C-alpha positions as CSV (number, residue, x, y, z in Angstrom):
1,M,65.1,72.2,123.1
2,T,62.1,74.3,122.7
3,S,59.3,74.1,125.4
4,T,55.6,73.9,125.2
5,H,54.4,75.5,128.2
6,E,51.6,74.1,130.2
7,T,48.5,76.2,130.6
8,A,46.7,76.7,133.9
9,P,43.2,77.4,134.8
10,P,42.3,81.0,135.6
11,S,43.2,81.8,139.3
12,T,40.4,82.8,141.5
13,T,42.5,84.6,144.1
14,P,41.8,88.3,144.0
15,L,45.0,90.0,142.8
16,A,46.9,92.5,144.8
17,A,47.1,96.0,143.6
18,P,49.5,96.3,140.8
19,L,52.7,98.6,141.3
20,S,52.6,101.8,139.7
21,A,55.6,100.9,137.4
22,P,56.6,97.8,135.7
23,L,59.3,95.5,137.3
24,A,62.5,94.8,135.4
25,R,62.2,91.2,134.4
26,T,64.9,88.4,133.4
27,V,63.8,85.5,131.2
28,R,66.2,82.9,129.9
29,G,66.4,79.4,128.7
30,S,63.8,76.9,127.9
31,G,61.9,73.9,129.5
32,P,59.5,73.8,132.4
33,G,59.0,76.9,134.1
34,L,60.9,78.3,137.0
35,L,60.2,81.5,138.7
36,L,63.0,83.1,140.7
37,A,62.4,85.4,144.0
38,H,65.4,87.2,145.3
39,G,66.6,88.4,148.5
40,A,66.6,91.8,150.2
41,G,69.2,94.2,148.9
42,G,69.9,91.8,146.0
43,G,68.3,91.2,142.5
44,I,68.0,88.3,140.1
45,E,71.4,88.8,138.8
46,A,72.9,89.7,142.1
47,N,71.5,86.6,143.9
48,Y,71.3,83.9,141.0
49,G,73.6,85.3,138.5
50,P,76.4,82.6,139.0
51,I,73.9,79.8,138.4
52,L,71.6,81.3,135.9
53,D,73.0,79.6,133.1
54,G,72.9,76.3,134.8
55,L,69.1,76.9,135.7
56,A,68.3,78.1,132.2
57,A,69.8,75.0,130.7
58,R,66.8,72.9,131.9
59,H,64.2,75.7,132.5
60,T,62.5,78.6,131.3
61,V,63.7,80.9,134.0
62,V,61.6,84.1,134.9
63,G,62.4,86.6,137.6
64,V,61.8,90.1,138.5
65,D,63.8,92.7,140.3
66,Y,61.6,94.0,143.5
67,P,61.0,97.6,143.5
68,G,64.4,99.6,144.0
69,A,66.6,96.5,142.9
70,G,68.3,96.2,139.5
71,D,66.5,98.2,137.0
72,S,63.0,98.5,138.8
73,P,62.1,101.9,140.2
74,R,61.8,102.0,143.9
75,S,58.2,101.8,145.3
76,L,56.2,105.0,146.6
77,T,54.6,102.8,149.0
78,P,55.8,100.2,151.6
79,L,56.4,96.8,150.1
80,D,53.7,94.1,150.2
81,V,54.3,90.3,149.8
82,D,50.9,89.8,148.3
83,T,51.9,92.5,145.5
84,L,55.5,91.0,145.1
85,A,54.0,87.4,144.6
86,D,51.3,88.5,142.2
87,E,54.0,90.5,140.1
88,L,56.1,87.4,139.9
89,V,53.1,85.4,138.6
90,A,52.3,88.2,136.1
91,A,55.7,88.0,134.7
92,A,55.2,84.1,134.2
93,D,51.8,85.0,132.4
94,A,53.6,87.6,130.1
95,E,56.0,85.1,129.0
96,G,53.4,82.5,128.4
97,V,54.5,80.2,131.4
98,G,51.4,78.4,132.8
99,R,52.7,76.2,135.5
100,F,56.0,76.4,137.2
101,A,58.4,75.8,140.1
102,V,59.4,78.7,142.3
103,S,62.8,79.2,143.7
104,G,63.0,81.5,146.8
105,Y,66.3,83.0,148.2
106,S,66.5,84.7,151.5
107,L,63.4,87.3,151.4
108,G,62.3,85.5,148.2
109,G,61.5,82.4,150.4
110,P,58.2,83.7,152.1
111,V,57.4,85.5,148.6
112,A,57.8,82.0,147.0
113,I,55.5,80.6,149.8
114,R,52.9,83.1,149.0
115,V,53.0,82.6,145.4
116,A,52.0,78.9,146.2
117,A,49.3,80.0,148.6
118,R,47.8,82.4,146.5
119,H,48.3,80.5,143.1
120,P,48.2,76.8,144.1
121,E,47.0,75.6,140.7
122,R,49.9,77.1,139.1
123,V,52.9,75.8,141.2
124,D,54.3,72.4,141.0
125,A,57.4,72.5,143.3
126,L,59.0,74.9,145.7
127,V,62.9,75.4,146.5
128,L,63.5,77.4,149.5
129,S,67.3,78.6,150.4
130,A,68.6,80.5,153.4
131,T,65.2,81.6,154.2
132,F,62.6,81.9,156.7
133,A,58.5,82.1,157.3
134,Y,58.8,85.0,159.7
135,A,61.5,87.1,161.4
136,D,62.2,85.9,165.0
137,T,63.6,88.4,167.5
138,R,67.1,87.6,166.3
139,T,66.4,88.2,162.6
140,D,64.3,91.4,163.4
141,L,67.3,92.9,165.4
142,V,69.6,92.2,162.6
143,A,67.2,93.7,160.1
144,S,66.8,96.8,162.4
145,V,70.6,97.5,162.8
146,W,70.9,97.0,159.0
147,R,68.3,99.6,158.2
148,Q,69.9,101.9,160.5
149,L,73.2,101.6,159.0
150,L,71.7,102.1,155.6
151,A,70.2,105.4,157.0
152,A,73.4,106.5,158.6
153,D,76.3,108.2,156.9
154,D,78.9,105.6,157.4
155,P,79.6,103.5,154.3
156,R,82.5,101.8,155.9
157,L,80.6,100.3,158.8
158,L,77.6,99.3,156.5
159,G,80.1,97.4,154.2
160,E,81.7,95.6,157.2
161,F,78.4,94.9,158.8
162,V,77.1,93.2,155.5
163,Q,80.4,91.2,155.3
164,L,80.0,89.9,158.8
165,M,76.3,89.0,158.4
166,A,76.5,87.3,155.0
167,L,79.7,85.4,154.8
168,G,80.3,82.2,156.7
169,E,83.1,82.2,159.3
170,G,85.4,80.0,156.9
171,A,85.0,82.3,153.9
172,L,85.3,85.6,155.9
173,N,88.5,84.3,157.5
174,T,90.0,83.8,154.2
175,L,90.0,87.6,153.6
176,T,92.8,89.9,154.6
177,P,91.9,93.3,156.3
178,D,92.7,95.0,153.1
179,E,90.4,92.8,151.3
180,V,87.6,93.3,153.9
181,R,88.2,97.1,153.3
182,A,87.8,96.8,149.6
183,A,84.9,94.6,149.7
184,A,83.3,97.3,152.2
185,E,83.7,100.0,149.5
186,L,82.3,97.9,146.8
187,I,79.2,96.6,148.7
188,T,78.4,100.3,149.7
189,A,79.0,101.6,146.2
190,T,76.5,99.1,144.7
191,V,73.7,99.0,147.4
192,P,70.5,99.1,145.4
193,P,68.2,102.2,146.4
194,G,65.3,99.9,147.4
195,T,67.4,97.9,150.1
196,G,65.9,99.9,153.1
197,D,62.4,99.0,151.7
198,Q,63.2,95.3,151.4
199,V,64.8,95.3,154.6
200,E,61.6,96.7,156.4
201,L,59.6,93.9,154.8
202,V,61.9,91.3,156.2
203,R,60.7,92.6,159.6
204,R,57.1,92.5,158.7
205,I,56.6,89.3,156.6
206,D,55.0,86.4,158.1
207,V,53.7,83.4,156.1
208,R,53.5,80.7,158.8
209,E,49.7,80.5,158.2
210,D,50.4,79.7,154.5
211,L,52.5,76.6,155.3
212,A,50.1,73.9,156.4
213,A,48.1,74.3,153.1
214,I,51.0,73.8,150.8
215,T,51.0,70.3,149.2
216,V,53.6,70.7,146.4
217,P,57.0,69.0,146.6
218,A,59.3,71.5,148.6
219,L,63.1,71.5,149.3
220,V,64.5,73.5,152.0
221,I,68.1,74.3,151.5
222,V,69.6,75.3,155.1
223,T,72.7,77.2,154.8
224,T,74.5,75.8,157.9
225,A,77.2,78.5,158.4
226,D,74.7,81.4,157.9
227,P,75.1,84.3,160.3
228,L,72.1,86.2,158.9
229,V,69.3,83.9,158.9
230,S,70.0,81.3,161.5
231,P,69.9,77.4,160.7
232,T,67.5,77.1,163.5
233,L,64.9,79.5,161.9
234,Q,65.5,77.7,158.5
235,R,64.9,74.5,160.1
236,A,61.6,75.6,161.7
237,L,60.4,76.6,158.2
238,A,61.0,73.1,157.1
239,A,59.3,71.6,160.1
240,G,56.2,73.6,159.3
241,L,56.1,72.8,155.5
242,P,54.3,69.4,155.4
243,G,56.3,66.6,153.4
244,S,59.2,68.9,152.7
245,E,62.8,67.7,152.1
246,T,65.8,69.6,153.7
247,A,69.2,69.5,152.3
248,E,72.2,71.1,154.1
249,L,74.8,73.4,152.6
250,P,77.9,74.4,154.4
251,T,77.9,78.0,153.5
252,G,77.0,81.4,154.8
253,H,74.1,83.4,153.5
254,L,75.6,83.8,150.1
255,P,75.7,80.3,148.3
256,F,75.8,81.8,145.1
257,A,79.2,83.4,146.1
258,E,80.7,80.5,148.4
259,R,79.4,77.3,146.8
260,P,77.3,78.0,143.6
261,Q,78.0,74.7,141.8
262,E,76.6,72.7,144.9
263,W,73.6,75.1,145.2
264,L,72.7,74.4,141.5
265,A,73.0,70.9,141.7
266,L,70.7,70.6,144.7
267,I,68.1,72.8,143.1
268,T,68.2,71.0,139.7
269,G,68.5,67.8,141.1
270,F,65.3,68.1,143.2
271,L,63.4,69.6,140.2
272,A,64.4,66.8,138.1
273,R,63.2,64.1,140.5
274,H,60.0,65.8,141.1
275,R,59.1,66.7,137.6
276,E,59.6,63.6,135.6
277,G,57.3,63.5,132.7
278,R,56.9,67.2,132.5
279,V,60.1,68.1,130.6
280,A,59.1,69.6,127.3
């Protein structure tokens, strides 16, 4: 099925300074627009890969890899949420997608919120998963330890820490010690070079002041067994987002690894209910 993308009026928001090098882009499918914002240390394929085909079956999916993730070059300056938000919208522009929903996972949640705040005429829905509006003391401490481990010469410890903070208790306890060691080696071998920059942005980002002005339909998917971003912080985001819906998913911080089909169903079901009449 082909899609006739809706055009949107030009934005009156001054754009942030663009990055010095273009970001790698993922484009797939047809139908109403859906932008994807990924998490720290991830990427579009890494975070959405298991559900990309399902999303693209109903939507024109557009995502970019942040600097230092996927095939995007690392930034020479500290990352900025306005720039990431505008780069995502610029990718939609390049693909002829005028209006869109935005799905934000983990760090991608506040990026998606900033997209809606800076470009309200473009956004018609938000889906926010395993995410936060700001880093509370606990999240900041976790990010600080993560950043220090990235800088230390101890790949085994880094790999073990990532598993401890990413997997839900049930999923982690299914692994044997040998499997944990093997996974730690794989994790440290595939850490994107810009992970440290993205983790630093986790510590600085704060979109709480954006929340009250957002009026589009929004779904907050709370990962209830999440050791990285606490369910309490996720629910605080939902409480600050007027009229938002909340769904609970019994998984750790990696819904794409632990419960991908349930995660996909929550996203596509919500968008279908709130975009009736807009399917091309």
